[in-house]
N, C-alpha and C positions, 0 to 999 in steps of 0.2 A: 661829981659824975652826973651826967644827964640820964634821964629815964630810958632813952633808946640805946644807951651804950650797952653792948653785950660782950661778954668774954667768950672767946672761942678757944677751945682746948684741943691740942693736937698730941697724939701719941707719937713717940719717937719712931716706932716702926712705920707709921703712916708717912712721916717725912721721908724716911729712907726709901720706901717703896715708890712713893710718888716722884721722888727725884729721878728714879730709874726710867720714868715715863717721859722725861723731858717736857714737863708741863711748864707753861708760862706761869708767872707769879699770879696773874689774874685767874687763870684756870685753877691753880692750886687753892686760891682763896675761895672760889665758888664751890669747889669740891669739899673744902674744909667746912664751909657754911652748911652744906647738906649733911655732913657728918655730925655736926653739932646741933643743928636746929631740927627738931623732930617733926615739924610741920612739913609734910611731903609735898604740899601744893606749891607750885612755882609761881611766886608773885615777884616779878622783876623789881618793882618799886621797893618792896621790903628788903629784898636781897641787896640791892644797890645802896639803900640807906644803911643797912647793917654793916656792909663792907666798906662804906664810904667810897663807893665807885660810881662812875657814870653808868646809867642804865644801858647805854650802847655797849660799854665794855663788858658788863655782866652778860648781856645777850650774846655777844661774840664769844666769850669764854664758855658760856653754857652750850652754845651750838657746837663749839669745838669738842667739848667733853662728850656730847652726844655722838658726834662723828667718830670719835676715838673709841666708842662703845664703853666709856667709863661710867656713864649714867644712861638710864633708859627713861623714856617719857611715855606715860600712858594718858590718853585723853579719856576723861569720864565726865558724866553729868552729875552735878551736885543736886541737892534736894529741891532746888528751884529750877532745874532743867538747864542751868548754865554749864557750859563745857569748861572743865578745869584740867590743868596738866598736873599729873602726879609724877613725882620723881622718886622711884624706889631705890634709894642709895645703898641699901643693905647688901645688894648683890656685889657692888663695886668694893665696898669695905671688906666684905667677907673674902673676896678674891685677893685683895691686898694682904689681909692677915694670913690667909692660907699660904701665899707665896713666901711670906716672911717666916712662918713656922717651919716650912719645908726645907729651909736653908740651914 
């Protein structure tokens, strides 16, 4: 196994709830990435490498998830004054879990 290989874990309720949203496989993988990786900063190159996807596909899926209000993006400055994008995924995951529990 190479050092950049990461295991992504998915809860069964996450699968069921996201299937109801009619997400594409690429959208599902990007959402799964943010559920598993606790670094909230969106770095397209790292996401693409982790998911073994083209950067263009990651960006398209990411944009679609934002449009569908499944993820939210906050732009903030880091300690060097560089603007970074923060993806607070907990809102989406909490909503999916709440929908699942209420059934």
